[in-house]
VOPAGU-2260 file (C-alpha; in pm, 1 decimal, decimal comma):
REM VOPAGU-2260
SITE   aa  ch    i         X         Y         Z
SITE  MET   A    0    3126,1   12207,0    9024,8
SITE  LYS   A    1    3108,6   11837,5    8955,2
SITE  LYS   A    2    2949,4   11711,4    8621,4
SITE  TYR   A    3    2620,2   11554,3    8680,7
SITE  ALA   A    4    2751,3   11208,3    8542,7
SITE  GLU   A    5    3012,4   11208,3    8826,2
SITE  MET   A    6    2756,7   11280,7    9115,7
SITE  ASN   A    7    2650,9   11021,6    9333,6
SITE  LYS   A    8    2272,9   10976,8    9435,1
SITE  GLN   A    9    2281,6   11214,8    9724,9
SITE  GLU   A   10    2463,9   11478,0    9539,9
SITE  LEU   A   11    2190,5   11452,6    9268,5
SITE  GLU   A   12    1919,7   11476,1    9514,6
SITE  GLU   A   13    2065,1   11773,9    9676,4
SITE  GLU   A   14    2103,0   11966,8    9342,1
SITE  VAL   A   15    1738,3   11889,1    9250,5
SITE  VAL   A   16    1632,4   12039,8    9575,5
SITE  LYS   A   17    1840,7   12339,0    9490,9
SITE  LEU   A   18    1704,3   12357,0    9131,8
SITE  LYS   A   19    1324,2   12323,2    9243,6
SITE  ALA   A   20    1363,6   12621,5    9477,6
SITE  GLN   A   21    1503,2   12809,0    9171,0
SITE  TYR   A   22    1238,1   12716,4    8957,1
SITE  LYS   A   23     951,3   12805,2    9190,4
SITE  LYS   A   24    1112,4   13139,5    9225,4
SITE  PHE   A   25    1083,8   13195,5    8861,8
SITE  GLN   A   26     706,9   13069,7    8856,7
SITE  GLU   A   27     625,9   13325,5    9123,0
SITE  MET   A   28     726,7   13589,8    8886,0
SITE  ASN   A   29     449,2   13527,4    8665,7
SITE  LEU   A   30     640,0   13603,8    8366,8
SITE  ASN   A   31     515,6   13561,3    7979,8
SITE  LEU   A   32     824,0   13539,3    7750,4
SITE  ASN   A   33     784,0   13404,3    7393,3
SITE  MET   A   34    1067,5   13234,2    7212,9
SITE  ALA   A   35     862,7   13009,6    6994,0
SITE  ARG   A   36     936,6   13150,1    6645,8
SITE  GLY   A   37    1216,1   13311,8    6474,5
SITE  LYS   A   38    1062,1   13666,9    6446,0
SITE  PRO   A   39    1233,7   13990,6    6400,5
SITE  CYS   A   40    1191,0   14190,8    6690,6
SITE  ARG   A   41    1052,9   14588,7    6681,1
SITE  GLU   A   42    1378,7   14742,6    6658,8
SITE  GLN   A   43    1456,2   14529,2    6341,0
SITE  LEU   A   44    1124,1   14636,8    6175,4
SITE  ASP   A   45    1190,9   14992,3    6258,9
SITE  LEU   A   46    1484,2   14948,7    6029,8
SITE  SER   A   47    1270,0   14931,9    5739,5
SITE  MET   A   48    1029,1   15208,6    5819,6
SITE  GLY   A   49    1199,0   15406,7    5523,1
SITE  LEU   A   50    1021,1   15157,3    5288,2
SITE  MET   A   51     679,2   15355,0    5359,9
SITE  ASP   A   52     856,8   15679,4    5230,9
SITE  ALA   A   53    1017,9   15509,3    4931,0
SITE  LEU   A   54     689,6   15574,8    4732,2
SITE  ASN   A   55     429,4   15850,8    4784,4
SITE  SER   A   56     130,1   15989,2    4579,4
SITE  GLU   A   57     387,2   16221,7    4405,2
SITE  ALA   A   58     634,0   15920,9    4305,1
SITE  ASP   A   59     667,4   15814,8    3942,2
SITE  LEU   A   60     545,6   15443,7    3954,8
SITE  SER   A   61     681,8   15373,5    3603,1
SITE  CYS   A   62     987,4   15111,8    3556,8
SITE  GLU   A   63    1276,5   15190,1    3341,4
SITE  ASP   A   64    1117,7   15005,9    3070,5
SITE  GLY   A   65     797,5   15212,4    3091,8
SITE  THR   A   66     588,5   14958,0    3269,1
SITE  ASP   A   67     327,8   15132,2    3508,2
SITE  CYS   A   68     350,3   14944,9    3819,7
SITE  ARG   A   69      -2,6   15039,2    3900,6
SITE  ASN   A   70    -145,7   14822,7    3643,3
SITE  TYR   A   71    -181,3   14482,6    3550,6
SITE  GLY   A   72      72,3   14256,5    3375,0
SITE  VAL   A   73     447,1   14142,7    3403,0
SITE  LEU   A   74     384,7   13797,9    3523,7
SITE  THR   A   75     739,6   13712,9    3645,3
SITE  GLY   A   76     815,4   14040,2    3806,6
SITE  ILE   A   77     976,9   14390,9    3705,5
SITE  ASP   A   78    1322,4   14381,3    3568,3
SITE  GLU   A   79    1454,3   14626,7    3855,0
SITE  ALA   A   80    1347,6   14374,0    4115,3
SITE  LYS   A   81    1490,0   14063,8    3919,4
SITE  GLU   A   82    1822,6   14259,4    3921,9
SITE  LEU   A   83    1819,8   14333,7    4300,2
SITE  ILE   A   84    1685,6   14008,1    4402,2
SITE  GLY   A   85    1917,6   13831,7    4152,5
SITE  ALA   A   86    2218,4   13982,3    4333,1
SITE  MET   A   87    2101,5   13871,6    4664,9
SITE  MET   A   88    2052,4   13521,5    4543,1
SITE  GLU   A   89    2353,9   13528,8    4313,9
SITE  ASN   A   90    2157,2   13437,5    4006,7
SITE  LYS   A   91    2099,5   13597,9    3678,5
SITE  PRO   A   92    1762,9   13792,7    3646,2
SITE  GLU   A   93    1646,7   13580,3    3359,0
SITE  ASN   A   94    1639,2   13272,9    3572,9
SITE  ILE   A   95    1420,1   13437,6    3854,3
SITE  ILE   A   96    1067,8   13487,5    3902,8
SITE  ILE   A   97     943,8   13734,9    4154,9
SITE  TYR   A   98     627,7   13652,8    4318,4
SITE  GLY   A   99     424,5   13787,3    4631,7
SITE  ASN   A  100     543,3   13827,7    4990,6
SITE  SER   A  101     608,4   13469,6    5114,5
SITE  SER   A  102     864,1   13212,8    4982,9
SITE  LEU   A  103     652,7   12957,1    5197,2
SITE  ASN   A  104     370,4   13009,8    4945,0
SITE  VAL   A  105     581,3   12959,0    4675,1
SITE  MET   A  106     728,6   12632,3    4813,9
SITE  TYR   A  107     381,4   12523,0    4862,4
SITE  ASP   A  108     273,2   12619,7    4516,8
SITE  THR   A  109     558,8   12407,9    4361,9
SITE  VAL   A  110     489,0   12110,4    4541,2
SITE  SER   A  111     125,2   12142,0    4472,3
SITE  ARG   A  112     185,5   12205,0    4103,1
SITE  ALA   A  113     400,1   11886,9    4083,0
SITE  TYR   A  114     126,0   11704,0    4294,1
SITE  THR   A  115    -158,3   11787,8    4057,7
SITE  HIS   A  116       7,5   11831,5    3722,9
SITE  GLY   A  117     356,9   11707,8    3734,2
SITE  ILE   A  118     687,1   11843,4    3649,3
SITE  MET   A  119     804,6   11897,8    3276,8
SITE  GLY   A  120     552,1   11639,7    3149,9
SITE  ASN   A  121     616,5   11363,7    3405,0
SITE  THR   A  122     328,1   11200,2    3601,3
SITE  PRO   A  123     152,3   11411,6    3841,7
SITE  TRP   A  124     250,3   11282,5    4182,7
SITE  CYS   A  125    -119,2   11234,9    4292,6
SITE  LYS   A  126    -141,6   10956,5    4029,7
SITE  LEU   A  127     157,6   10762,4    4163,9
SITE  ASP   A  128     117,0   10508,3    4434,6
SITE  LYS   A  129     389,9   10656,7    4655,3
SITE  VAL   A  130     565,7   10974,4    4658,4
SITE  LYS   A  131     864,6   11011,0    4885,9
SITE  PHE   A  132    1059,2   11330,0    5025,7
SITE  LEU   A  133    1406,5   11349,9    5195,7
SITE  CYS   A  134    1403,4   11554,2    5515,0
SITE  PRO   A  135    1746,8   11666,2    5677,0
SITE  VAL   A  136    1685,1   11651,7    6039,3
SITE  PRO   A  137    1675,6   11857,0    6243,2
SITE  GLY   A  138    1511,9   12096,2    6014,2
SITE  TYR   A  139    1230,3   12338,0    5930,0
SITE  ASP   A  140     890,2   12244,2    6053,5
SITE  ARG   A  141     707,1   12440,7    5788,3
SITE  HIS   A  142     889,1   12248,6    5530,6
SITE  PHE   A  143     753,7   11931,7    5667,8
SITE  ALA   A  144     415,4   12049,8    5727,6
SITE  ILE   A  145     384,4   12103,6    5336,8
SITE  THR   A  146     485,3   11758,5    5238,8
SITE  GLU   A  147     287,2   11617,3    5539,4
SITE  TYR   A  148     -37,4   11812,1    5407,0
SITE  PHE   A  149       6,8   11642,0    5068,3
SITE  GLY   A  150      43,9   11283,1    5213,6
SITE  ILE   A  151     407,6   11258,8    5087,5
SITE  GLU   A  152     607,2   11028,4    5296,9
SITE  MET   A  153     904,4   11184,2    5468,7
SITE  ILE   A  154    1231,4   10997,7    5534,3
SITE  ASN   A  155    1470,7   11136,6    5775,7
SITE  VAL   A  156    1866,0   11225,9    5677,8
SITE  ASP   A  157    2072,2   11313,4    5957,4
SITE  MET   A  158    2250,8   11699,5    5937,2
SITE  THR   A  159    2624,8   11717,9    5986,5
SITE  PRO   A  160    2817,3   12046,5    6045,5
SITE  THR   A  161    2868,6   12024,2    5658,8
SITE  GLY   A  162    2532,6   11958,4    5541,3
SITE  PRO   A  163    2302,7   11668,8    5507,4
SITE  ASP   A  164    2461,4   11300,6    5523,9
SITE  MET   A  165    2543,0   11282,0    5155,5
SITE  ASP   A  166    2624,2   10915,4    5145,0
SITE  ARG   A  167    2279,1   10833,8    5260,8
SITE  VAL   A  168    2126,6   11105,0    5014,8
SITE  GLU   A  169    2295,7   10969,9    4724,7
SITE  GLU   A  170    2203,5   10594,8    4815,6
SITE  LEU   A  171    1832,8   10691,0    4861,4
SITE  VAL   A  172    1797,6   10918,0    4560,1
SITE  SER   A  173    1967,7   10694,5    4316,8
SITE  SER   A  174    1782,5   10372,7    4425,4
SITE  ASP   A  175    1424,7   10493,8    4463,1
SITE  GLU   A  176    1224,9   10635,5    4194,5
SITE  SER   A  177     946,7   10741,5    4426,7
SITE  ILE   A  178    1170,2   10999,9    4590,9
SITE  LYS   A  179    1098,2   11337,2    4443,9
SITE  GLY   A  180    1270,8   11586,2    4629,5
SITE  ILE   A  181    1452,0   11690,8    4921,4
SITE  TRP   A  182    1411,1   11985,6    5155,1
SITE  CYS   A  183    1720,5   12214,6    5197,9
SITE  VAL   A  184    1811,9   12529,1    5410,8
SITE  PRO   A  185    2171,1   12533,2    5287,1
SITE  LYS   A  186    2306,5   12840,2    5458,4
SITE  TYR   A  187    2269,1   12903,1    5854,2
SITE  SER   A  188    2026,0   12617,9    5848,7
SITE  ASN   A  189    1700,0   12616,2    6046,4
SITE  PRO   A  190    1756,4   12511,3    6349,4
SITE  GLN   A  191    2139,6   12462,6    6352,1
SITE  GLY   A  192    2286,1   12744,7    6193,1
SITE  TYR   A  193    2493,8   12507,5    5970,1
SITE  SER   A  194    2617,8   12592,3    5621,6
SITE  TYR   A  195    2676,8   12306,6    5344,0
SITE  SER   A  196    3025,8   12265,6    5266,4
SITE  ASP   A  197    3169,2   12309,9    4892,7
SITE  GLU   A  198    3194,5   11931,5    4865,5
SITE  THR   A  199    2819,7   11891,3    4981,9
SITE  VAL   A  200    2686,8   12138,5    4719,1
SITE  ARG   A  201    2894,1   11972,6    4463,9
SITE  ARG   A  202    2762,5   11617,8    4561,6
SITE  PHE   A  203    2409,3   11765,7    4543,2
SITE  ALA   A  204    2480,8   11892,0    4177,4
SITE  ARG   A  205    2619,4   11549,8    4085,9
SITE  LEU   A  206    2329,7   11352,7    4229,4
SITE  LYS   A  207    2202,3   11082,6    3994,4
SITE  PRO   A  208    1842,4   11043,2    4098,4
SITE  ALA   A  209    1625,1   10736,0    3982,2
SITE  ALA   A  210    1329,1   10987,0    3926,0
SITE  LYS   A  211    1316,6   11211,8    3623,6
SITE  ASP   A  212    1123,8   11463,4    3814,6
SITE  PHE   A  213    1340,6   11466,1    4136,6
SITE  ARG   A  214    1406,5   11819,7    4265,0
SITE  ILE   A  215    1616,8   11988,3    4526,6
SITE  PHE   A  216    1415,2   12233,0    4728,8
SITE  TRP   A  217    1686,9   12473,5    4791,1
SITE  ASP   A  218    1551,1   12749,3    5038,8
SITE  ASN   A  219    1825,8   12981,5    5089,3
SITE  ALA   A  220    1617,1   13180,3    5353,3
SITE  TYR   A  221    1926,2   13321,9    5517,8
SITE  GLY   A  222    2169,3   13398,5    5207,1
SITE  ILE   A  223    2259,0   13740,4    5352,5
SITE  HIS   A  224    2176,8   13712,1    5715,0
SITE  HIS   A  225    2529,4   13712,0    5875,3
SITE  LEU   A  226    2591,1   13796,1    6233,4
SITE  TYR   A  227    2956,6   13924,5    6192,1
SITE  ASP   A  228    3130,0   14135,9    5929,0
SITE  ASN   A  229    3457,7   13910,0    5961,3
SITE  ASN   A  230    3326,8   13562,0    6019,2
SITE  GLN   A  231    3077,4   13477,9    5760,8
SITE  ASP   A  232    2981,6   13145,0    5612,3
SITE  TYR   A  233    3020,1   13100,2    5241,6
SITE  LEU   A  234    2792,9   12900,0    5002,1
SITE  ILE   A  235    2877,3   12824,0    4649,9
SITE  GLU   A  236    2590,8   12864,2    4400,7
SITE  ILE   A  237    2391,1   12576,3    4338,9
SITE  LEU   A  238    2237,5   12639,0    3999,2
SITE  GLU   A  239    2574,9   12700,5    3843,5
SITE  GLU   A  240    2697,3   12367,0    3998,9
SITE  CYS   A  241    2410,3   12186,4    3863,0
SITE  LYS   A  242    2464,4   12315,3    3504,4
SITE  LYS   A  243    2830,7   12231,6    3513,5
SITE  ALA   A  244    2726,8   11860,1    3631,9
SITE  GLY   A  245    2479,0   11844,0    3358,9
SITE  ASN   A  246    2192,3   11842,3    3594,3
SITE  PRO   A  247    2053,0   12203,6    3500,3
SITE  ASP   A  248    1690,9   12158,9    3579,1
SITE  MET   A  249    1747,2   11943,6    3918,6
SITE  VAL   A  250    1695,8   12269,1    4162,8
SITE  TYR   A  251    1415,2   12516,7    4263,7
SITE  LYS   A  252    1605,6   12794,3    4458,7
SITE  PHE   A  253    1371,0   13005,6    4698,5
SITE  ALA   A  254    1442,3   13327,4    4892,1
SITE  SER   A  255    1260,7   13629,4    5013,6
SITE  THR   A  256    1307,8   13955,3    5192,5
SITE  SER   A  257    1089,6   13838,8    5485,2
SITE  LYS   A  258    1350,8   13886,9    5747,7
SITE  ILE   A  259    1514,7   14185,9    5553,0
SITE  THR   A  260    1228,3   14422,4    5544,2
SITE  PHE   A  261     869,9   14358,3    5682,5
SITE  PRO   A  262     757,2   13968,6    5702,4
SITE  GLY   A  263     428,8   13950,8    5538,4
SITE  SER   A  264     509,2   14261,1    5318,9
SITE  GLY   A  265     841,9   14163,8    5163,6
SITE  ILE   A  266     894,7   13990,9    4822,7
SITE  ALA   A  267     963,6   13639,6    4731,5
SITE  ALA   A  268    1139,3   13480,7    4438,1
SITE  LEU   A  269    1233,9   13150,3    4283,9
SITE  ALA   A  270    1545,3   13099,0    4071,6
SITE  THR   A  271    1571,0   12787,1    3836,7
SITE  SER   A  272    1661,1   12681,9    3504,3
SITE  LEU   A  273    1485,7   12835,5    3172,4
SITE  ASN   A  274    1308,8   12480,4    3137,0
SITE  ASN   A  275    1175,7   12475,1    3482,1
SITE  LEU   A  276    1056,3   12846,4    3446,9
SITE  ASP   A  277     885,1   12766,1    3125,0
SITE  ASP   A  278     716,9   12475,8    3296,9
SITE  ILE   A  279     636,5   12694,3    3594,2
SITE  LYS   A  280     493,0   12993,0    3380,2
SITE  ALA   A  281     259,6   12762,0    3192,7
SITE  GLN   A  282      80,5   12715,3    3540,4
SITE  LEU   A  283     165,0   13066,8    3692,9
SITE  THR   A  284     -25,8   13248,9    3391,2
SITE  ASN   A  285    -359,0   13068,7    3489,4
SITE  GLN   A  286    -312,8   13164,3    3880,8
SITE  THR   A  287    -232,2   13549,5    3834,1
SITE  ILE   A  288    -190,5   13816,2    3608,2
SITE  GLY   A  289     110,3   13950,0    3797,5
SITE  HIS   A  290     221,8   14005,2    4166,7
SITE  ASP   A  291     252,6   14334,8    4346,4
SITE  LYS   A  292     463,7   14548,3    4130,1
SITE  VAL   A  293     426,1   14869,3    4336,1
SITE  ASN   A  294     588,4   14672,7    4649,2
SITE  GLN   A  295     858,2   14553,9    4407,6
SITE  LEU   A  296     917,0   14905,0    4313,5
SITE  ARG   A  297     915,5   15008,4    4658,6
SITE  HIS   A  298    1195,8   14760,3    4751,3
SITE  VAL   A  299    1391,9   14863,3    4463,2
SITE  ARG   A  300    1381,3   15233,0    4547,3
SITE  PHE   A  301    1437,9   15165,6    4907,3
SITE  PHE   A  302    1753,6   14971,4    4872,5
SITE  GLY   A  303    1872,7   15087,7    4538,9
SITE  ASN   A  304    2099,9   14794,7    4476,8
SITE  ILE   A  305    2284,0   14508,1    4663,9
SITE  ASP   A  306    2529,7   14741,1    4849,5
SITE  GLY   A  307    2213,9   14909,1    4994,4
SITE  MET   A  308    2085,9   14567,4    5098,5
SITE  VAL   A  309    2402,9   14442,3    5266,9
SITE  ALA   A  310    2449,2   14767,0    5447,8
SITE  HIS   A  311    2096,7   14735,5    5587,6
SITE  MET   A  312    2153,7   14379,9    5697,6
SITE  ARG   A  313    2453,8   14503,5    5911,3
SITE  LYS   A  314    2215,3   14678,8    6104,6
SITE  HIS   A  315    1996,3   14394,5    6163,3
SITE  ALA   A  316    2323,9   14211,0    6277,7
SITE  ASP   A  317    2394,5   14476,8    6528,6
SITE  ILE   A  318    2063,1   14444,2    6686,7
SITE  ILE   A  319    2074,3   14050,7    6712,4
SITE  ARG   A  320    2429,0   13967,5    6744,0
SITE  PRO   A  321    2415,8   14056,9    7122,7
SITE  LYS   A  322    2112,2   13820,4    7173,1
SITE  PHE   A  323    2300,2   13511,0    7010,1
SITE  GLU   A  324    2603,2   13589,7    7226,5
SITE  ALA   A  325    2388,7   13599,0    7537,2
SITE  VAL   A  326    2237,2   13299,1    7476,8
SITE  LEU   A  327    2586,5   13103,0    7410,3
SITE  GLU   A  328    2729,3   13292,1    7706,7
SITE  ILE   A  329    2455,4   13163,9    7948,1
SITE  LEU   A  330    2454,9   12810,1    7797,8
SITE  ASP   A  331    2809,3   12782,4    7845,0
SITE  ARG   A  332    2810,6   12939,2    8214,9
SITE  ASP   A  333    2520,3   12742,0    8335,8
SITE  LEU   A  334    2540,7   12403,0    8137,3
SITE  THR   A  335    2909,0   12344,0    8057,0
SITE  PRO   A  336    3037,1   12281,3    8418,2
SITE  CYS   A  337    2743,7   12019,1    8454,8
SITE  GLY   A  338    2833,8   11847,3    8142,8
SITE  ILE   A  339    2463,4   11863,8    8012,8
SITE  GLY   A  340    2379,8   11909,8    7654,4
SITE  ASP   A  341    2524,0   12036,0    7302,6
SITE  TRP   A  342    2435,1   12340,4    7122,0
SITE  THR   A  343    2543,5   12495,0    6808,0
SITE  LYS   A  344    2736,7   12844,3    6749,9
SITE  PRO   A  345    2614,8   12984,1    6419,4
SITE  ASN   A  346    2765,8   13266,0    6233,2
SITE  GLY   A  347    2432,4   13378,5    6120,7
SITE  GLY   A  348    2063,8   13300,0    6071,6
SITE  TYR   A  349    1783,9   13310,0    6311,5
SITE  PHE   A  350    1834,9   12996,4    6543,4
SITE  ILE   A  351    2066,4   12791,3    6775,2
SITE  SER   A  352    1990,4   12427,1    6802,7
SITE  PHE   A  353    2012,4   12269,8    7150,8
SITE  ASP   A  354    2041,3   11895,1    7208,2
SITE  ALA   A  355    1944,1   11786,6    7556,5
SITE  PRO   A  356    2018,5   11442,5    7693,9
SITE  ASP   A  357    1791,6   11198,2    7551,4
SITE  GLY   A  358    1440,8   11146,6    7652,1
SITE  CYS   A  359    1445,0   11527,8    7798,6
SITE  ALA   A  360    1313,0   11779,0    7546,5
SITE  LYS   A  361     944,3   11762,7    7597,8
SITE  ALA   A  362     991,6   11777,9    7966,6
SITE  ILE   A  363    1228,3   12082,9    7939,9
SITE  VAL   A  364     989,9   12279,1    7718,7
SITE  ASP   A  365     681,5   12173,6    7915,8
SITE  ARG   A  366     877,9   12311,1    8237,0
SITE  ALA   A  367     983,2   12631,4    8069,2
SITE  LYS   A  368     631,7   12702,7    7956,9
SITE  LYS   A  369     503,9   12647,2    8322,4
SITE  ALA   A  370     761,5   12906,0    8416,8
SITE  GLY   A  371     659,7   13143,5    8172,4
SITE  VAL   A  372     880,4   13076,2    7874,4
SITE  THR   A  373     710,7   12966,2    7547,2
SITE  MET   A  374     952,2   12773,0    7324,8
SITE  THR   A  375     921,6   12598,0    6971,2
SITE  ASN   A  376     735,5   12257,8    7066,7
SITE  ALA   A  377     985,6   11973,5    7123,8
SITE  GLY   A  378     979,1   11747,4    6806,3
SITE  ALA   A  379     889,9   12038,9    6580,5
SITE  THR   A  380    1219,3   12017,5    6403,5
SITE  TYR   A  381    1133,8   11671,7    6293,0
SITE  PRO   A  382     885,4   11527,1    6040,3
SITE  TYR   A  383     559,4   11423,7    6181,4
SITE  LYS   A  384     660,1   11633,6    6507,0
SITE  LYS   A  385     846,0   11300,4    6606,6
SITE  ASP   A  386    1202,3   11335,6    6751,1
SITE  PRO   A  387    1332,8   10986,9    6783,1
SITE  HIS   A  388    1551,8   11096,0    7073,7
SITE  ASP   A  389    1332,5   11365,7    7209,7
SITE  SER   A  390    1652,9   11588,1    7261,8
SITE  ASN   A  391    1625,8   11860,1    6999,8
SITE  ILE   A  392    1512,8   12188,7    7093,4
SITE  ARG   A  393    1518,9   12507,6    6882,1
SITE  ILE   A  394    1615,8   12829,2    7045,6
SITE  ALA   A  395    1493,4   13159,9    6867,6
SITE  PRO   A  396    1676,1   13457,8    7016,3
SITE  THR   A  397    1572,0   13742,8    6788,5
SITE  TYR   A  398    1217,1   13851,6    6918,7
SITE  PRO   A  399    1241,0   13914,4    7295,2
SITE  SER   A  400    1439,7   14207,7    7427,1
SITE  LEU   A  401    1777,5   14135,4    7535,2
SITE  ALA   A  402    1687,4   14162,1    7901,2
SITE  ASP   A  403    1395,1   13935,0    7867,2
SITE  LEU   A  404    1609,0   13692,2    7660,4
SITE  ARG   A  405    1868,2   13679,6    7956,8
SITE  THR   A  406    1567,2   13616,1    8186,3
SITE  ALA   A  407    1431,7   13341,6    7954,3
SITE  MET   A  408    1759,7   13151,2    7922,9
SITE  ASP   A  409    1803,6   13174,8    8298,3
SITE  ILE   A  410    1479,3   12985,9    8337,1
SITE  PHE   A  411    1573,6   12741,1    8021,4
SITE  THR   A  412    1887,9   12632,1    8184,3
SITE  VAL   A  413    1733,9   12568,4    8512,5
SITE  CYS   A  414    1472,8   12375,9    8336,3
SITE  VAL   A  415    1754,7   12166,7    8155,2
SITE  ARG   A  416    1938,6   12111,0    8489,2
SITE  LEU   A  417    1641,0   12000,1    8670,8
SITE  THR   A  418    1511,5   11766,1    8395,6
SITE  ALA   A  419    1845,1   11615,9    8341,5
SITE  ALA   A  420    1922,9   11565,7    8730,0
SITE  LYS   A  421    1584,0   11397,4    8774,8
SITE  LYS   A  422    1629,0   11163,6    8480,5
SITE  MET   A  423    1957,3   11064,8    8626,1
SITE  LEU   A  424    1805,1   10997,9    8951,9
SITE  GLU   A  425    1528,6   10784,7    8790,0
SITE  GLU   A  426    1785,2   10579,3    8615,2
SITE  MET   A  427    1997,7   10498,1    8937,1
SITE  GLU   A  428    1665,0   10397,2    9102,8
């Protein structure tokens, strides 16, 4: 088959007629397939049903130090949970606060606290004329929603396969005191599945921000979410690198078990320096007496230790790996011969990033929806939902069954080809 760029007008017109017929057949199937968000499928959730048996009415709900998990107290989380999550996050238990079920909630609170009360004695952001955040793009829409909600100006920084454009990050952070933070998903990033290189992490640690209260918001959501046993991305530990570089207080590191056990019923955590922890605890003590210690203990009893968690994640990988491979197979089968689009091939995480020809993403997503496939809205991976190229589409393979996913991708590639061919014809005319 010829690449679309090599086709003449007549060949493109014939291709459009053929694709319209295929598209109409899909529409007549009255499908309702949802790939809008990176949700675990039912089979993944079933893996954690043992959580429901880890504790019962006969169980000893006391910690090793004698704490009764049924009662008030223990503001920063039980020691056993700090040990388990610390091993997952590669941080010492003393650098960790265990929260409730949602790391996104912790990130929101962290921005809110800086906004209303400031960070470590610095001016509250609400009292400043301008507050800005750097946003690697494409990126995680819910990060951008938090900063937009607080009226914080967001500045795009391009992502590369080794992480954000660090020349740009260094230039902006060192020259503008109003830049107070940067959003990061450093391992198997959302949506591209990229992992930051060692050099990128070290350059982050060596940043020289103009703002004393600049913080890196390091959302390591996919730290142990590998697809393969023998082909895994490695990420060096940011808190340790910052300490070595003389910037021990520059990072807030977030994680949770949301895509490990039950989203909405897991445990979330923040790891940071002791100075930052003291600053946070001064606020946290006014917000809560302590989070759900019973759930913390339940997770500890279920996994036992980090080895139990890693073994559990292999079971997740066995379920979702065929789905990622199916998406990549169908993209390659249907689009590579046409010379249309680019996509990532991640070793872990929850997403594949697809870049359509410029000006096509919204039309592709709209066409897919009209054929029964709901995807993440085009533009969602950019601040203010404004993709300057209208090209990026986030593909979320995990939730549908493998059969439904294959059907959804067949529809998607027809929508990509139809949109691209029509656009090329319009340009010819």
